[in-house]
PADREN-798469 format. One line per field, with one value per residue (C-alpha): residue number from 1; chain; y, z, x. Coordinates in Angstrom, 1 decimal. Layout:
<atoms>
i	NUM|...
ch	A|...
yy	Y|...
zz	Z|...
xx	X|...
</atoms>
This chain:
<atoms>
i	1|2|3|4|5|6|7|8|9|10|11|12|13|14|15|16|17|18|19|20|21|22|23|24|25|26|27|28|29|30|31|32|33|34|35|36|37|38|39|40|41|42|43|44|45|46|47|48|49|50|51|52|53|54|55|56|57|58|59|60|61|62|63|64|65|66|67|68|69|70|71|72|73|74|75|76|77|78|79|80|81|82|83|84|85|86|87|88|89|90|91|92|93|94|95|96|97|98|99|100|101|102|103|104|105|106|107|108|109|110|111|112|113|114|115|116|117|118|119|120|121|122|123|124|125|126|127|128|129|130|131|132|133|134|135|136|137|138|139|140|141|142|143|144|145|146|147|148|149|150|151|152|153|154|155|156|157|158|159|160|161|162|163|164|165|166|167|168|169|170|171|172|173|174|175|176|177|178|179|180|181|182|183|184|185|186|187|188|189|190|191|192|193|194|195|196|197|198|199|200|201|202|203|204|205|206|207|208|209|210|211|212|213|214|215|216|217|218|219|220|221|222|223|224|225|226|227|228|229|230|231|232|233|234|235|236|237|238|239|240|241|242|243|244|245|246|247|248|249|250|251|252|253|254|255|256|257|258|259|260|261|262|263|264|265|266|267|268|269|270|271|272|273|274|275|276|277|278|279|280|281|282|283|284|285|286|287|288|289|290|291|292|293|294|295|296|297|298|299|300|301|302|303|304|305|306|307|308|309|310|311|312|313|314|315|316|317|318|319|320|321|322|323|324|325|326|327|328|329|330|331|332|333|334|335|336|337|338|339|340|341|342|343|344|345|346|347|348|349|350|351|352|353|354|355|356|357|358|359|360|361|362|363|364|365|366|367|368|369|370|371|372|373|374|375|376|377|378|379|380|381|382|383|384|385|386|387|388|389|390|391|392|393|394|395|396|397|398|399|400|401|402|403|404|405|406|407|408|409|410|411|412|413|414|415|416|417|418|419|420|421|422|423|424|425|426|427|428|429|430|431|432|433|434|435|436|437|438|439|440|441|442|443|444|445|446|447|448|449|450|451|452|453|454|455|456|457|458|459|460|461|462|463|464|465|466|467|468|469|470|471|472
ch	A|A|A|A|A|A|A|A|A|A|A|A|A|A|A|A|A|A|A|A|A|A|A|A|A|A|A|A|A|A|A|A|A|A|A|A|A|A|A|A|A|A|A|A|A|A|A|A|A|A|A|A|A|A|A|A|A|A|A|A|A|A|A|A|A|A|A|A|A|A|A|A|A|A|A|A|A|A|A|A|A|A|A|A|A|A|A|A|A|A|A|A|A|A|A|A|A|A|A|A|A|A|A|A|A|A|A|A|A|A|A|A|A|A|A|A|A|A|A|A|A|A|A|A|A|A|A|A|A|A|A|A|A|A|A|A|A|A|A|A|A|A|A|A|A|A|A|A|A|A|A|A|A|A|A|A|A|A|A|A|A|A|A|A|A|A|A|A|A|A|A|A|A|A|A|A|A|A|A|A|A|A|A|A|A|A|A|A|A|A|A|A|A|A|A|A|A|A|A|A|A|A|A|A|A|A|A|A|A|A|A|A|A|A|A|A|A|A|A|A|A|A|A|A|A|A|A|A|A|A|A|A|A|A|A|A|A|A|A|A|A|A|A|A|A|A|A|A|A|A|A|A|A|A|A|A|A|A|A|A|A|A|A|A|A|A|A|A|A|A|A|A|A|A|A|A|A|A|A|A|A|A|A|A|A|A|A|A|A|A|A|A|A|A|A|A|A|A|A|A|A|A|A|A|A|A|A|A|A|A|A|A|A|A|A|A|A|A|A|A|A|A|A|A|A|A|A|A|A|A|A|A|A|A|A|A|A|A|A|A|A|A|A|A|A|A|A|A|A|A|A|A|A|A|A|A|A|A|A|A|A|A|A|A|A|A|A|A|A|A|A|A|A|A|A|A|A|A|A|A|A|A|A|A|A|A|A|A|A|A|A|A|A|A|A|A|A|A|A|A|A|A|A|A|A|A|A|A|A|A|A|A|A|A|A|A|A|A|A|A|A|A|A|A|A|A|A|A|A|A|A|A|A|A|A|A|A|A|A|A|A|A|A|A|A|A|A|A|A|A|A|A|A|A|A|A|A|A|A|A|A|A|A|A|A|A|A|A|A|A|A|A
yy	-141.8|-144.6|-145.1|-147.0|-144.5|-141.3|-142.9|-143.9|-140.4|-138.9|-140.9|-140.2|-136.2|-136.7|-138.2|-135.2|-133.1|-134.7|-134.8|-132.0|-134.4|-135.3|-136.5|-139.7|-139.8|-139.8|-142.3|-145.2|-143.5|-145.0|-148.2|-151.1|-152.3|-155.7|-155.1|-153.6|-149.3|-149.6|-147.7|-143.8|-142.5|-139.1|-137.1|-136.1|-132.4|-133.1|-134.9|-132.7|-130.2|-132.4|-132.9|-128.8|-128.2|-130.7|-128.7|-126.2|-124.6|-122.3|-121.9|-123.2|-121.1|-122.3|-124.8|-123.9|-124.5|-125.8|-122.7|-120.4|-117.8|-118.7|-116.2|-118.9|-120.5|-122.4|-121.3|-122.8|-119.4|-121.1|-117.9|-117.4|-122.0|-121.4|-119.5|-121.2|-122.3|-124.3|-127.8|-130.0|-132.5|-135.6|-136.3|-133.7|-135.2|-134.1|-133.2|-131.0|-133.5|-135.0|-138.7|-139.9|-143.5|-145.9|-146.9|-143.8|-143.8|-147.2|-146.5|-142.8|-141.1|-143.0|-143.4|-139.9|-139.1|-142.1|-140.5|-137.1|-138.8|-141.3|-138.2|-135.4|-136.3|-139.7|-141.1|-143.9|-147.7|-149.2|-152.0|-154.1|-154.9|-157.4|-160.6|-161.2|-165.0|-165.3|-167.7|-168.1|-167.7|-168.7|-169.8|-169.2|-170.8|-167.9|-166.0|-162.2|-161.2|-164.5|-165.9|-168.3|-167.3|-168.1|-165.4|-166.1|-163.9|-163.7|-162.2|-161.4|-161.7|-159.4|-160.8|-158.7|-161.2|-158.0|-155.6|-158.3|-154.8|-154.1|-156.2|-156.4|-158.7|-157.1|-157.6|-159.1|-160.0|-162.4|-163.5|-165.4|-166.1|-170.3|-170.3|-170.6|-173.0|-171.2|-168.1|-164.9|-161.0|-159.2|-155.7|-155.5|-151.9|-150.1|-149.7|-151.9|-155.6|-155.2|-152.1|-149.0|-147.0|-144.0|-141.7|-140.7|-138.1|-138.9|-138.1|-141.9|-142.4|-141.9|-144.8|-147.0|-146.2|-148.3|-151.3|-153.2|-153.0|-152.5|-155.8|-157.5|-155.0|-157.0|-160.4|-160.2|-160.0|-163.0|-161.1|-161.3|-159.0|-158.2|-155.5|-154.5|-152.6|-150.0|-149.3|-152.6|-151.4|-148.1|-146.1|-143.2|-140.8|-139.4|-140.5|-143.6|-143.5|-145.0|-148.1|-150.1|-150.8|-148.3|-148.2|-151.9|-150.9|-148.1|-149.7|-147.6|-144.9|-141.6|-140.9|-139.6|-136.4|-138.9|-141.8|-143.3|-142.5|-144.2|-143.3|-145.5|-147.8|-148.8|-149.0|-151.7|-153.9|-153.7|-155.1|-158.1|-158.4|-159.2|-161.7|-163.7|-163.4|-164.7|-168.2|-168.5|-170.9|-169.1|-165.9|-164.3|-162.7|-161.2|-159.1|-158.0|-153.8|-152.0|-149.2|-146.3|-143.7|-139.9|-140.7|-144.4|-143.0|-141.3|-145.1|-146.4|-143.6|-144.8|-148.4|-148.5|-146.2|-148.3|-151.6|-152.5|-156.1|-154.4|-154.2|-151.3|-149.1|-147.1|-143.3|-142.0|-138.5|-138.3|-134.9|-132.9|-135.7|-138.2|-136.9|-133.2|-130.9|-129.7|-126.4|-126.0|-123.6|-125.4|-126.9|-128.3|-127.4|-128.1|-126.8|-128.3|-132.4|-130.2|-129.8|-131.4|-134.1|-135.4|-134.9|-138.6|-139.4|-138.3|-137.8|-135.0|-133.2|-132.7|-129.9|-127.6|-126.8|-125.4|-122.8|-121.7|-123.2|-122.5|-124.7|-123.4|-125.2|-128.7|-130.3|-133.1|-133.4|-135.4|-136.3|-137.4|-140.2|-140.6|-141.1|-143.9|-145.8|-146.0|-148.1|-149.9|-148.6|-146.0|-144.6|-141.3|-140.1|-137.4|-136.6|-132.5|-129.2|-129.0|-131.6|-133.1|-129.2|-130.1|-132.8|-131.0|-132.7|-130.5|-130.7|-134.4|-134.2|-131.8|-133.9|-136.4|-134.9|-134.1|-137.7|-138.2|-137.9|-141.1|-142.9|-142.1|-142.4|-146.4|-146.7|-146.0|-144.1|-140.8|-139.5|-138.7|-135.4|-131.8|-129.9|-130.4|-132.7|-131.9|-133.1|-136.9|-137.1|-140.5|-140.2|-143.9|-144.1|-144.4|-145.7|-142.9|-142.7|-140.4|-139.2|-137.1|-138.0|-136.0|-136.7|-135.8|-137.3|-140.9|-143.7|-145.6|-143.8|-144.4|-147.9|-149.3|-146.7|-148.0|-151.8|-150.9|-149.7|-152.2|-154.6|-154.2|-155.4|-157.8|-161.7|-164.1|-167.1|-169.3|-169.7|-173.2|-173.6|-174.4|-178.4|-180.1|-182.9|-183.5|-181.9|-182.5
zz	-161.2|-160.0|-156.0|-154.7|-156.5|-154.6|-151.2|-151.7|-152.1|-149.1|-147.2|-148.5|-147.8|-144.8|-143.4|-144.7|-142.4|-139.8|-138.7|-139.8|-140.3|-144.2|-145.5|-143.6|-142.7|-147.2|-147.5|-145.2|-146.8|-149.8|-149.5|-151.2|-149.1|-149.0|-146.7|-143.5|-143.0|-141.8|-138.3|-138.3|-137.1|-136.0|-133.7|-130.2|-131.3|-135.1|-132.6|-130.1|-132.4|-134.2|-130.4|-130.4|-133.6|-132.9|-129.7|-131.5|-129.3|-131.1|-127.7|-124.3|-121.5|-120.7|-117.4|-114.5|-115.0|-112.4|-112.7|-110.3|-112.2|-114.5|-116.0|-115.1|-112.3|-109.6|-107.3|-103.6|-101.5|-99.9|-99.9|-103.6|-103.9|-103.6|-106.2|-106.4|-103.2|-103.8|-104.7|-106.3|-103.6|-104.0|-101.8|-104.3|-107.9|-110.4|-109.3|-106.0|-103.9|-100.7|-100.9|-97.8|-97.9|-99.7|-101.7|-103.6|-103.5|-105.1|-107.6|-108.3|-107.5|-107.8|-111.5|-112.7|-110.6|-113.1|-116.2|-115.5|-115.3|-118.3|-120.5|-119.1|-117.9|-118.0|-120.5|-121.6|-121.9|-125.1|-123.7|-125.7|-124.7|-126.1|-124.4|-122.6|-122.7|-119.7|-120.5|-117.6|-119.2|-117.2|-113.3|-110.6|-107.2|-105.7|-102.1|-101.7|-98.2|-95.6|-97.4|-100.7|-102.9|-106.5|-109.7|-112.4|-115.4|-117.7|-121.2|-121.6|-124.9|-126.1|-128.3|-131.6|-134.0|-134.8|-135.8|-136.3|-137.2|-133.6|-131.0|-127.3|-125.1|-121.1|-118.5|-115.5|-112.8|-109.6|-106.3|-103.4|-100.5|-100.3|-96.4|-96.6|-96.0|-98.6|-100.8|-99.9|-100.5|-103.2|-103.7|-106.9|-108.7|-111.5|-112.7|-113.8|-114.7|-114.5|-114.1|-113.6|-118.1|-118.0|-120.8|-122.5|-119.9|-117.6|-114.3|-112.1|-109.7|-105.7|-104.3|-102.6|-98.5|-96.4|-94.9|-96.5|-100.3|-99.9|-101.5|-98.4|-96.2|-98.0|-97.8|-93.9|-93.3|-95.8|-98.6|-102.2|-104.7|-108.4|-110.9|-114.3|-116.6|-118.3|-121.4|-122.5|-122.2|-123.4|-124.4|-122.5|-124.5|-127.6|-130.2|-129.0|-129.2|-132.4|-131.2|-128.0|-126.1|-127.2|-130.7|-131.4|-130.1|-132.2|-135.0|-135.6|-136.2|-133.9|-130.7|-130.2|-127.8|-125.1|-125.9|-122.7|-122.1|-120.6|-117.1|-117.5|-120.7|-117.4|-115.3|-117.9|-117.9|-114.0|-113.9|-116.4|-114.1|-111.8|-113.6|-113.8|-109.7|-109.9|-111.8|-109.7|-106.6|-105.0|-104.6|-102.1|-105.1|-102.3|-100.6|-103.8|-103.5|-106.2|-106.2|-108.0|-107.9|-109.8|-113.4|-111.7|-108.8|-111.2|-112.8|-109.5|-108.2|-111.8|-110.8|-107.5|-108.4|-111.3|-110.4|-107.2|-106.9|-105.6|-101.7|-101.1|-102.6|-102.0|-104.0|-104.2|-104.9|-107.5|-107.2|-110.9|-112.9|-109.5|-105.8|-105.7|-106.4|-110.3|-108.5|-106.3|-107.5|-106.8|-108.6|-111.2|-112.4|-115.3|-117.7|-117.6|-118.4|-120.7|-122.8|-125.0|-123.0|-120.9|-122.4|-123.4|-119.5|-119.9|-122.6|-125.1|-123.8|-121.0|-122.7|-123.0|-119.2|-120.3|-122.6|-123.6|-119.9|-116.2|-113.9|-111.8|-114.8|-113.8|-113.1|-110.9|-108.9|-107.6|-104.3|-106.4|-107.5|-103.8|-102.9|-105.7|-103.5|-100.9|-98.3|-99.7|-97.7|-99.2|-98.8|-100.0|-99.2|-101.2|-100.1|-98.7|-100.1|-101.0|-103.0|-104.0|-103.8|-107.7|-107.3|-103.5|-100.7|-98.6|-102.3|-102.3|-98.2|-98.5|-101.5|-99.2|-97.1|-98.7|-99.6|-97.2|-95.9|-98.9|-97.0|-93.2|-95.8|-96.2|-92.3|-93.0|-91.7|-93.3|-92.7|-88.6|-88.8|-91.1|-90.8|-92.5|-90.1|-89.6|-91.5|-91.2|-89.3|-90.0|-90.6|-90.6|-88.7|-90.6|-94.2|-95.7|-94.7|-95.7|-94.6|-95.9|-95.6|-95.5|-98.4|-102.1|-105.3|-103.8|-102.0|-100.2|-97.2|-96.6|-96.9|-93.7|-92.3|-95.3|-94.4|-90.9|-92.2|-95.0|-92.3|-90.8|-93.3|-95.3|-93.5|-94.0|-93.9|-91.4|-92.2|-91.8|-90.2|-91.6|-91.3|-88.5|-91.4|-90.3|-86.9|-84.3
xx	-67.7|-69.1|-70.0|-67.5|-65.2|-67.0|-66.8|-63.0|-62.9|-64.9|-63.0|-59.9|-60.6|-62.2|-59.4|-56.9|-59.4|-59.1|-55.7|-52.8|-50.2|-52.1|-49.5|-49.2|-53.5|-53.9|-51.0|-52.9|-55.9|-54.9|-53.3|-55.2|-58.2|-56.2|-54.0|-53.2|-53.3|-49.4|-49.2|-49.3|-45.8|-45.3|-43.2|-44.5|-44.5|-46.5|-49.3|-48.8|-49.5|-52.6|-54.5|-54.3|-56.3|-58.9|-59.1|-58.8|-55.7|-53.5|-51.6|-50.8|-49.6|-46.1|-45.5|-42.8|-38.6|-36.6|-34.2|-35.4|-33.6|-36.2|-38.6|-41.4|-39.3|-41.5|-43.5|-42.1|-43.7|-47.0|-48.1|-49.1|-49.3|-53.7|-55.2|-58.1|-59.2|-62.4|-62.6|-65.1|-66.9|-66.3|-69.8|-72.2|-74.2|-73.8|-77.7|-76.2|-77.8|-75.2|-74.0|-75.2|-74.9|-72.1|-75.0|-75.4|-71.2|-71.3|-74.3|-73.9|-71.7|-68.2|-69.4|-70.1|-66.5|-64.7|-66.6|-64.8|-61.9|-62.2|-63.7|-61.2|-58.0|-56.7|-58.8|-60.9|-59.5|-61.2|-64.6|-63.0|-59.2|-57.1|-56.1|-53.0|-51.2|-48.5|-45.3|-42.6|-40.1|-36.9|-37.4|-34.7|-33.6|-31.1|-30.9|-31.6|-29.3|-30.5|-33.9|-34.2|-36.3|-38.0|-38.0|-39.7|-38.6|-42.2|-43.3|-47.1|-47.9|-50.2|-53.4|-52.4|-54.2|-56.5|-53.4|-50.1|-48.2|-48.2|-46.3|-46.2|-45.3|-45.8|-42.1|-42.8|-40.8|-42.4|-40.2|-41.7|-40.4|-39.4|-38.9|-42.8|-46.5|-48.3|-49.5|-47.7|-48.7|-47.4|-45.6|-45.5|-42.9|-43.2|-40.0|-37.3|-35.4|-31.8|-30.1|-31.6|-31.2|-29.9|-29.7|-26.1|-24.4|-27.3|-25.1|-25.5|-27.9|-27.1|-25.6|-28.8|-29.3|-27.9|-29.2|-31.4|-33.1|-36.7|-37.1|-35.4|-37.3|-40.6|-39.3|-38.3|-42.2|-42.8|-44.3|-42.7|-42.3|-42.9|-41.4|-43.6|-41.8|-44.5|-42.3|-43.3|-47.0|-46.4|-43.5|-42.5|-43.2|-45.9|-44.0|-45.4|-48.5|-49.5|-47.2|-47.8|-50.7|-52.4|-51.3|-52.6|-55.8|-56.3|-54.9|-52.1|-54.0|-53.2|-55.7|-59.5|-58.8|-61.2|-58.5|-56.2|-53.4|-50.7|-51.1|-54.3|-52.3|-49.8|-52.3|-54.0|-51.1|-50.3|-54.7|-52.9|-49.6|-53.1|-54.7|-51.3|-51.2|-54.9|-52.9|-50.1|-50.5|-47.7|-49.2|-52.4|-53.6|-56.1|-53.5|-51.6|-49.8|-48.8|-46.0|-44.1|-42.3|-42.3|-44.5|-45.0|-46.5|-48.5|-49.9|-50.1|-52.6|-54.3|-53.9|-55.6|-58.3|-59.1|-58.9|-60.9|-58.6|-55.5|-55.1|-52.9|-50.9|-47.4|-47.7|-44.2|-43.3|-46.6|-46.5|-48.9|-51.1|-50.8|-52.0|-50.9|-54.2|-54.1|-55.1|-52.3|-49.3|-46.5|-43.4|-45.0|-48.2|-51.1|-49.5|-46.2|-47.6|-49.8|-46.6|-45.1|-42.6|-46.0|-49.2|-49.2|-50.1|-53.0|-55.8|-56.1|-58.8|-56.5|-54.9|-57.2|-57.2|-53.4|-55.3|-58.2|-59.4|-58.0|-57.7|-60.7|-63.0|-61.5|-64.8|-62.5|-59.4|-56.8|-58.2|-61.5|-58.9|-57.6|-61.3|-61.6|-59.4|-61.6|-62.0|-58.8|-55.6|-53.2|-50.0|-48.5|-44.9|-42.7|-39.3|-38.7|-39.2|-35.0|-34.9|-38.7|-39.9|-41.4|-44.1|-45.9|-46.0|-48.4|-50.7|-50.8|-51.5|-54.3|-55.3|-55.8|-57.6|-60.0|-60.5|-61.4|-65.0|-64.8|-63.1|-65.1|-68.3|-67.6|-66.8|-63.1|-60.6|-59.1|-55.9|-55.9|-54.2|-56.0|-53.0|-49.6|-47.3|-43.9|-41.0|-41.0|-44.2|-45.3|-49.1|-50.5|-53.1|-55.9|-56.8|-55.2|-51.5|-48.3|-45.0|-42.9|-39.0|-35.7|-34.9|-35.2|-36.5|-36.2|-38.8|-36.1|-36.5|-40.4|-40.3|-39.7|-43.0|-45.1|-44.4|-45.2|-48.6|-49.1|-48.6|-51.8|-53.4|-51.1|-50.9|-47.7|-48.6|-46.2|-42.9|-41.1|-37.9|-35.1|-34.3|-31.6|-31.1|-27.7|-27.0|-25.0
</atoms>
């Protein structure tokens, strides 16, 4: 056997050993050298099992059920909610010394925390990600309420010249008011363009609350708004991990254990939208905020933590994997996020904290993710336990409180309370803010409070007066 054939055989055997889905990998490895290997298509179950095998894990602990009569029903008893009360200190360096200056925070401690989140929780973004070319595909001049607006529909074409078998086109829509004299602040939402997609048989969404929409509330402040579609960046399932931006960067191959998950991918896409805003004369790119709800609340916090260009964040009902403390046993827990239907949000390494490791073994927690946002303002919101208990409003409040010392170190003010407030009580006196509304799993009731909070930071350009031409 000559050296070339021996090398090819060794490569094939190594590929098979690295992945339990040996048939798929063997087929890829035997592709002719002159052609690109096709993307490997695995189900979420197959990829989840492959990840467990890479971690030498045979079983994971089950997550909690939302059904109160289930054997593994979610806990909503505060006396049982803190089995691991001690949190890592965001202001203690790896060598045990205390951070006493902003310089030490920026140069030493913050990079240590980022490295832990990269390796253990959310995964690493590749050092060289593809460029994105933005194209305005439509421009409409209409009104929203009584305010004239311009809406641009954009597509962000991701350069796939390194692997043409995967195409990624980011969907973005930007709306700015016309009755202003200069560039405007913009709030960008992780969401959907057009009707909200519903699964077949799913119940109809609740009717919108009375009064102006969040977009109309934003326009009333002479701000703009934008919507970016996460699914156009990266699919929201494990089967899509060899497609989308993650698959494109991996040339269709399965992830390594510290590769990025969907939350980091969505955050990367939001940053590329901000790249575009920096070129649009209608936008004040120094005053762009990001907002998202539920899983997109998680993406919002990750976006804010990793890209310091974003000016403010509204993090709604983000729960486990977002602002909620991982060490809390309330509603959704670590094991839920490590399961087949959610693991793709995170790095593969995250699974080990659902078995054999415990929550106490996590080297970091969500208060340190919030701390990475400092000194910029962050608003954290959720609904009542009866309707939004799954996301653990108190666990998110506790995380914000434990992030507050970092804000203080950097010359800002954290939460202006240390005791969990009564429902409907806004805590917006600091640069970290919080409010639990009395509704269910929705961001709508907190929008007015967030806008009041954000008005301290966003400066609107002067409005133009309606023309008096033709008046008697």
